[in-house]
N, C-alpha and C positions, 0 to 999 in steps of 0.2 A: 642524579642517584638514581643505583643500576635496579629494572627490571627484573621483577622474576620471570625467566623466560622457558614456558612449558616446550622443552626441548623434542616429546614425542607428537608434539602438535604439531610444531614446526616440521619435523622429518615427513611426516603425512601431506602437509600442506605442500611443500617442496614435490615431491611425487606427483600429489594430484597437480602440480601449476606446470611438470614437465609432460606430463598424461596431454593437457589444457593446449601447451605449447605445440606439441605435436599435431593436436587437429587443428590449432590455427596455422601452423605452420604447412600444412598442406589441403587446407579449403578452400578452393579458390574463394575470395571474395570477403572471408572470416579475418576481421583483423585483432589483432590484442586491444586494442582503445575501445574495441565493441565488448571484448569480452572482463574488461576493468570496467567500462561503465558501467556494465550489469550487475557487476559485481557490488558494485559502489549503492545501485539503485536500490537494492535488496538484501544494505545492512540490517536489516530488521529483522530478518531471517539467522542470523548471527548474533542475539545478544552476549552469550554468551564466551565466543570466541575471542580472544584478545588479537585487536588489532595489528598487531606484530606478524600474527600467522597469517592472515589475510597479505601481511605486504609482503612475506615470502612467496606467497602461491604466486603473485601478481611476478616477481623479480625471475622466482624461476621459469615462467610460464614466457615471459617476454626472451628473455635469453633463448631458452629453447628454439624459441618461434625463429629468431634470425640465422640458428643452424640450421634451419630445416627449410626457411621458406623459398629458399632460391630448387628445390625441386620442384615444385610448379611451374617457377619464370623460365627454367630448363626444358621439362619433359613436357609441359602443357602451354607454354606460351602466354601463362595467365602471369602476368608479375604485380608487385606490388609497387609502392615508393622507393623503395628501397633497393628492388630486387630489376628495375627494367633493365636496368646499363648493363646486367650478365645475359640477356637475351640475346645480342648477338653472336658475342665469342660461343657461348656455350650452345646456339641452337647449331653455330658451325660444326660443332663438337658431336652436337647429336646427330648432323647430318651425315658423319665421320662415322658413326657409331661407338661413341666417346662420353656419350651421356650420363654412365657410371662416371670418369675422370673427372667431368667438370663439375660433378656432384662434390666430387672428394678435395679438389683444389678450393672448393669454397670451403671446406669443413678445416682442413688445413689454416686456412685464414682466419677462421673463426674460432679454433684454439690456439693461434698467436697471437690474439686481440688480447688473451686473457692476463699473460703477464704488460703486455701495455696499459691495459686498465689500472694491475697494481701497483706500477711504475709512475703516473698521472695522477691517480686519487688522494696522496699526500702534498702532491704539486697544487692540486684544485683548491683543497680544502685549507693550502696555507697562503697560497695567492690568488685565487680567483676573485675572491669579495671585493680589494682594489682595484685589482685590475679590471671586471667590467663596471665600478663604478667609474672607472677613468673614460672608458670607452662605450659606455652607453648610448651618449648623445650621436655618433659613431656608425652605431648600428644599423639603421637605414643605408645611410651612405654608402656602409659597406657589402651588404647587400645589392644593390646598386650596382657597383664596382663590379662585384663577382657575375652575376647576370650578365652584364655588358662585355664584361671579357670573353665569356664563352660566347656570346650571340656573334660578338666580331671576328671569331674565330671561327666562323662557317664558311662555305666557298657562298650559300644563296644567304647573304645578310638581309633581303628583304623578307624572306620567309621567313628566317629564323626570329626575328624582331615582330611577326604580326602576329607569328604563333606564340612567341612570348606574351603577347599584349592581350590577345584574345581569350589564352586561357588563363591568365593574370585576371580579367576581367570577368572571367566566369568564375574563379575560384571565389573572389570578391564578392558577386552575386551570390554565392551557392550559400558562402554561409551569414551572409545576412537575410536568408527566404527562411520561413517558418518550416524548418523540417529539424529532425534533431540528432541525424548523420551525416552533415553534407559529404564527409569523404566518403562513403561507403561509393555510391552513385558517380560520383565525380573524379575517383581513383578508377574504379572500374571501368568507365569508360575510355579515361585517357588511355589507360596501359594496360586494359586486358580486352575487354569486346572488341577492342578498333583492331589490335592485332591477329584476334583470333577471325574475324571477319574477311583482313585481307588472306587470312592461310587458307579459308576455305576457296576463295579466287585463286587462290593461286595452284591450288590442288597440292598443296604439300604433303610427300611421303616423306616418313617415316626408316633409316638403313637401321636394318637388323643391328642391334646393338652388340657391341661384346663387351665379356665380362671380364675386368683385370683383378690378378690380384692386388692389395694393399702398396705391397711392395715394390710392385711396379710400379706405380702413380706417383711420381717425383717429381718434384720441384727443382730444377737445377739450382745452384748455390748462387749463381748469378740473379738472378730471378726471383732468387726468393729474398736474397737479401734487398733490391731493388724494392718490392712489393711493401717488405716489413718496413722500410725504413717510410716510405711515402706514405703508407695510413699511420706510421708513427709521427708525422709532420703534421698529415692533412683530418686525420679524426678529430681530435684533441681541441684543433682551430674550432670548429663546425657540431663541436658538441654542447655550443652556449650561446650557435646562435640561429633566431628564432626563420623557420624558412627555407634553412639549408638542410638540405637530406643526402642522408649517404650515398645518392647519385652524386651529388654536389661534390661531398666529398671525394671520392672514388676518383671524379674527375679532374680535380685538384691535382690531389696524387700524382694523377698521372701525368699533370701538366709538368709536375714537380720532376718526375723523373719516369722520363716513358718508360712501358709495360709491357710483356710480350703479352701473348693471348693468356696463356696461363698463369703469366701473372698477374695478368689482370682483375681475373676470376677470383684468386688468392687473395687480392686487393679489394674487393668485394665484400668477399668474406668476411676479411679482417674488422674491416670500415665500420661493415652494417652491425657486429659485434659491438665492437667499440664504445660505438656513441650510444646503443640501448645500456651499458654497461654504467657509461660517464654522464649519465643523464641521471641517473638515481643518485651520485656526487654533486651533480649542479644544483640538484635541487636542493641538497642541501648544504651548501657552501656558497649559493645567494638567492634562495630561494624563488627560484626561477625552474621550472617544468620543461623540459627540452623533449619530452614525448608522453604521450597519452599514460603511461605505464607511470612516469614520473610523479604526472600529475594526479594519477589516482593512489599513489604510494603516501604523496603529501596532502592530500584530502584525506585518508585513513588516519594517518599519524600525526595528525595538526603540526607537532611539531617534533620533526626527526634530531636524533641525537645521534653522538658517535656509536653509541652501543647498538642503534639500528641498522646504523650504515656497516660496523662490522657483521652484525649477520644477512644484512643484504647481498654485503662482497660475498659471503661461505657461500649462501644461497646460490649464488652466480658462479662462483668455482666448481660445484659440486654439481650443476644443471648442462655446467658446457661439458664438463668430463662425460656425465652420460648421454648428452645430447650426440658426441661426438660419433656414440657408438652407436647410437640409434640412427642416425643420418647415416652410419657406413654400409647398415644391414637395407635401409630402405631407398640408397643408392642401388642396387643392388637388387632388388627388388624390381623397382620400376624399371631397371636395362630389361628386366625377364617380362615385365608385364606387358610395355611399350613393342616387344615384336611380336609381343601374338593378338592387338588388339588394330582396327583401322583408324588410321589418325585422324579422317577426317569425321569419323564417328564422334568421336569424343572430343572436336574440338567444336562439333553441333553440342555435344552434353555438356563442356563446360560452360558453354555462353547461356542455353536454359539454364543452368544452377546458379549463374553469376546473376542473370534477369531474376530468378523465383529469389535469392537470397535481401537483393533491394527492396524485392517486393513484401516480403515476409517479415522485411524491417520497416517499413513503410504504413503497414497497416493501420496505424494507431490512428489515422483521418485520411477521408478521401483527399482531401489539398494536399496534404503532406506526401500520400502516396503520387499524385499525379505532378507535386512538382520533383520528387523523387527521380521519375520516370523521364522528366525534361529533360533531366539535369543529365540525365545517363546519355540519353538522346544526343543529348549537344554534344558532350564529352567525346560521345564513340566516334561522330562527324570529326570530330578537332584533331582526336590520335589519327583518324583514320585521313586527315588532311594533312596530316605531321609528318608519318610515314609515306605517302607516296608523294612529298616534295622533295624528298629527300636531306630534310632538317633534322636534325639532333633529335631525339625524345627529351633530351634531357630541358628541352626549353620548355616544356609541357608543365615541366616543375615551376612555371610563371606562376600556376595555381595558387601554390600557396608561398612563395614568396610575395608578390605584388599585395596579399591582402595583410602579411605582417609588415610588409615597406611604407602602406597607409597605415596600422596601427601604429607606428614608431613615428609618424611623421604628421598626425594629428594633435 
């Protein structure tokens, strides 16, 4: 039975979602999962608002976030679990004065993700339920295989294995401690404060940034095809596997089809958006939430219908189009901004902000605050160790994979 949809309210929710996505995408340490959780917790404040309107807000916020969250990763070195792989090629370009170009390449990838999402939507709806039922018992073993495959490709096998296991233990412990949002201090330390602290030690300086016209920033056709097809194969596979992040999908994609530096940035942008977009389809097809945003939408709608999916997909497309142009403007703005500030002072300011955010969201109790700070400190040390040991930082994603493996095995 079709619902009566308040179009005006949906449009307002979409625009507010884009604004919220700009905030979460640019603010270090503020994740869309946090905003979605706060929205669910405050549902009593929206008694007369149709839940599909709130779902559109979450979907548009989430897609906008995937377009913009590479900006702090590349310019500030403050990534999240889905963007930390962009640091190496992104910072290489930043040091060459091409930070704007690095961001634009990820934006190109995010735009290219939309047709892939639309292609896989009917495929997921038609075939994912039966496929997932058939392979569900294999999921923990698939996760183990992917993890060890990446570990055994490292030059320093022992360091990589130790980092994976330590981060896995830390993640498992964090999820079983009495705090509301263990991911915030865990990921902030592993991928944020650790790299920022080392940048202070190394006294990194930012090269004056060049501002290029959009038509001058191009991905060679060969690189585009390689990155497009890598994202086409890798992202959908990882869209229903728990614990597998966009970074894993990007690594798998680049293993299948080797990428240039520019192609890898394009690939990261594409996969980040594909996995987020398909997470809403996955929760409809098999009832499993692949992301915090999809879990929030599932909680709001209770029973997701095909009509809901059509509305959410429309919000995804419109948000993507608007976010692309916002991203272009912000890439230019940040490039101009970076020319005028002291990078060391900025790094210190970002570290303070990250710590303040963690404290602010842990003030509900003294034990919660102490535990959150302990996780932040421990994960920071582990992140520093990973960097100094020359181990690929994707091994730190054991913090999410090991808990998922334990959950499915028990």
